[in-house]
C-alpha positions, 0 to 999 in steps of 0.5 A, spaced: 549 196 316 543 193 320 544 192 328 539 186 330 535 188 336 532 181 337 537 179 342 537 185 346 530 188 346 526 182 345 525 180 352 524 188 354 518 188 348 515 181 351 515 185 358 511 191 355 506 186 353 506 182 359 505 189 363 501 194 358 497 189 354 490 188 357 489 181 354 494 177 358 488 176 363 483 173 359 487 169 354 492 163 354 498 160 351 496 153 351 499 151 345 505 148 341 508 151 335 508 147 329 511 151 324 513 159 323 506 161 324 502 155 326 500 153 333 497 146 335 491 146 339 489 139 343 481 137 344 480 131 348 473 129 349 470 125 354 466 118 355 459 117 357 457 114 364 454 107 364 450 102 369 455 097 372 454 090 371 454 087 377 452 080 375 457 080 369 457 083 362 450 084 358 448 084 351 454 085 346 458 088 352 465 085 354 466 089 360 462 090 366 463 097 366 459 097 359 460 098 352 467 100 350 468 107 346 473 110 343 475 116 346 475 122 341 481 126 341 483 131 335 488 136 334 487 143 330 492 147 327 491 154 327 495 159 322 496 166 325 493 171 320 496 177 323 503 179 320 504 186 321 510 191 320 512 198 321 518 202 319 521 209 321 527 213 321 531 216 327 535 222 324 542 224 325 540 231 327 535 228 332 540 224 336 548 224 337 551 219 334 553 215 340 546 215 342 542 213 336 541 206 338 538 208 345 534 213 341 532 208 337 530 203 343 526 209 346 522 210 340 521 202 339 518 202 346 514 208 344 511 204 338 510 198 342 506 202 347 502 207 343 501 203 337 503 195 337 500 193 343 493 197 342 492 194 335 493 187 338 489 188 344 483 191 340 484 185 335 483 180 340 477 183 344 474 183 337 475 176 336 473 174 343 466 178 342 465 175 335 466 168 338 463 169 345 458 162 346 453 167 350 451 173 346 444 176 349 440 181 345 443 188 345 440 193 350 441 199 354 445 199 360 443 203 366 445 204 373 439 200 376 440 194 371 447 193 371 448 189 377 443 184 375 446 184 368 452 182 371 449 177 375 446 174 369 453 173 366 455 169 372 450 165 372 451 163 364 458 161 366 456 157 372 451 153 368 456 152 363 460 149 368 466 154 367 471 155 373 469 160 378 476 162 379 480 167 374 474 170 371 474 177 368 469 182 368 471 187 362 468 194 362 469 200 358 470 207 363 462 208 361 460 202 364 464 202 370 461 209 371 454 205 371 457 200 376 459 206 381 452 209 380 449 202 382 446 202 389 446 194 389 454 194 387 459 194 392 466 194 389 472 191 393 478 195 390 483 192 394 487 189 388 495 189 388 499 194 384 501 188 379 493 187 377 492 195 376 498 195 371 493 190 367 487 194 368 484 191 374 481 196 378 476 192 383 473 185 384 465 183 384 462 177 385 469 173 385 471 176 378 476 181 377 474 188 374 478 190 368 477 197 365 479 197 358 479 204 354 473 204 349 478 205 343 480 198 344 474 195 344 468 194 339 463 199 338 457 198 342 461 194 347 457 194 354 461 188 358 464 182 357 465 176 362 471 171 360 475 166 362 482 165 360 481 158 358 476 160 352 481 164 348 488 162 345 492 168 343 499 167 341 504 172 339 510 172 336 515 177 336 520 175 330 524 181 328 526 188 330 532 191 327 536 198 327 539 200 320 545 205 320 547 209 315 543 206 309 541 209 302 534 211 305 536 215 311 541 220 314 540 216 321 537 210 323 532 206 320 528 202 325 524 196 322 519 191 326 515 185 325 510 182 329 506 176 327 500 174 332 492 172 332 487 170 337 482 164 337 476 162 341 476 155 342 469 151 340 469 147 346 470 153 351 466 158 347 461 158 353 467 161 357 465 168 354 459 172 355 458 178 351 453 184 352 453 189 347 449 195 348 444 200 344 
């Protein structure tokens, strides 16, 4: 007999992702679902400026505004590549018969917190580092240089006309220690509890500073400045079940499946600056 957890526990697991996943500040959900594991992303182009013809159309133009060009727009369908699952047993000797579902739910929450969420975060940050629009050569970060390195990242996003709001500076604990040792950096640590739950520990140069455990980031990670518009990160929680009294176990077998992915948009990749360290 299988007891579905989707209706009862999916909202709870969604809440876990919002509160405990570090990636929600640096990604977006700007997409439409087109299939079970496919999203559609819209790309709209722009038009060049022209000289207005005050005396009338000139040449082959039929408009005083200049030649009429089609505004290119395209849609891209992206298939989610990560389709992951897990299975474990809650033995009857470990939980009273009437409490098995509660024990299974607790175990599921722990599975999400300690296994699933770190995996999704690690994968997403890896995609962002690989797809970053600006990746200077790896260098040694020091307390003396870290502030100028961060300012260089801000300048790169400024030059690319990335919105100044909602930028996030992602650092490892070791990089954060360098920042605290820098005589040039004054950190504003007055951040709300909700932001602290997402890993935000301070504010610098208008950016939220997000401290992420090194084991969720690529090797040689120094820091990254990212705007959430650059990365689409869909997550699809599809199936959670508790199977009681099966032939496979004397107890409750919990199964779970999650389909997710992350994509750096080509026309927004300049919204990510990744500095690797030696």
